[in-house]
C-alpha positions as CSV (number, residue, x, y, z in Angstrom):
1,M,44.2,4.6,-27.2
2,N,41.3,6.1,-25.2
3,R,40.0,9.6,-25.4
4,I,41.9,11.0,-22.4
5,D,45.1,9.7,-23.7
6,L,44.5,11.2,-27.1
7,Y,43.4,14.6,-25.3
8,K,46.7,14.6,-23.2
9,K,49.0,13.8,-26.2
10,T,47.3,16.5,-28.3
11,V,48.0,19.1,-25.5
12,E,51.5,17.9,-25.1
13,K,52.1,18.3,-29.0
14,W,50.4,21.5,-29.8
15,G,49.6,23.3,-26.4
16,E,46.5,24.6,-24.8
17,E,46.5,27.8,-26.7
18,A,46.4,25.9,-30.1
19,Q,43.6,23.8,-28.8
20,Y,41.5,26.9,-27.8
21,D,42.1,28.1,-31.4
22,Q,41.1,24.8,-32.8
23,A,37.9,24.7,-30.9
24,I,37.1,28.1,-32.2
25,E,37.7,27.1,-35.6
26,E,35.6,24.1,-35.4
27,C,32.8,25.9,-33.9
28,A,32.9,28.5,-36.8
29,E,32.9,25.6,-39.2
30,L,29.6,24.2,-37.5
31,I,28.0,27.7,-37.8
32,T,28.9,27.9,-41.5
33,A,27.7,24.4,-42.2
34,L,24.2,25.2,-40.4
35,Q,23.8,28.4,-42.4
36,H,24.6,26.5,-45.5
37,L,22.0,23.8,-44.6
38,K,19.4,26.5,-44.0
39,R,20.2,27.9,-47.6
40,K,20.3,24.3,-49.1
41,K,24.0,24.8,-50.1
42,N,24.9,21.5,-48.3
43,D,23.2,18.6,-46.7
44,R,22.8,17.1,-43.2
45,Q,26.0,15.1,-43.6
46,A,28.1,18.2,-43.7
47,V,26.6,19.3,-40.4
48,I,27.0,15.8,-38.8
49,D,30.7,15.9,-39.9
50,E,31.2,19.4,-38.3
51,L,29.3,18.3,-35.1
52,A,31.6,15.5,-34.8
53,D,34.6,17.9,-34.9
54,V,33.0,20.0,-32.3
55,T,32.0,17.3,-30.1
56,L,35.5,16.0,-30.0
57,M,36.8,19.5,-29.3
58,L,34.3,19.9,-26.5
59,G,35.5,16.6,-25.0
60,Q,39.0,17.9,-25.0
61,L,37.9,21.1,-23.6
62,T,35.9,19.6,-20.8
63,W,39.0,17.4,-19.8
64,M,41.2,20.6,-20.0
65,F,38.9,22.7,-17.8
66,G,37.7,19.8,-15.5
67,E,35.1,17.3,-15.8
68,N,33.4,17.8,-12.4
69,Q,33.3,21.6,-13.0
70,V,31.7,21.3,-16.4
71,Q,29.2,18.8,-15.2
72,Q,28.3,21.1,-12.3
73,A,27.7,24.0,-14.8
74,I,25.6,21.8,-17.0
75,G,23.5,20.7,-14.0
76,F,22.9,24.4,-13.1
77,K,22.2,25.3,-16.8
78,L,19.6,22.3,-17.1
79,K,17.9,23.4,-13.8
80,K,17.7,27.0,-15.1
81,L,16.2,25.7,-18.5
82,S,13.6,23.6,-16.7
83,I,12.6,26.7,-14.6
84,L,12.2,28.7,-17.6
85,L,10.0,26.0,-19.4
86,E,7.8,25.7,-16.3
87,E,7.2,29.6,-16.4
88,E,5.6,29.3,-19.8
């Protein structure tokens, strides 16, 4: 089963609101893993595992909100970053 089919089935099973909550939870777990890494309470693998969870949720959210709109926003943000880097 491809990712899009998985995303559709996930939303059908649990609903959009639950997926928003899941994305929030996964981001919080990544934040915690990064903080623990800084304090040497865990290793890089813990961060990688949380990055994988967040990446999957970002894929699902991108699908939910629209790939084209997200790509346009990314393009705008990259252009803005490029301008900021040139100013330095």
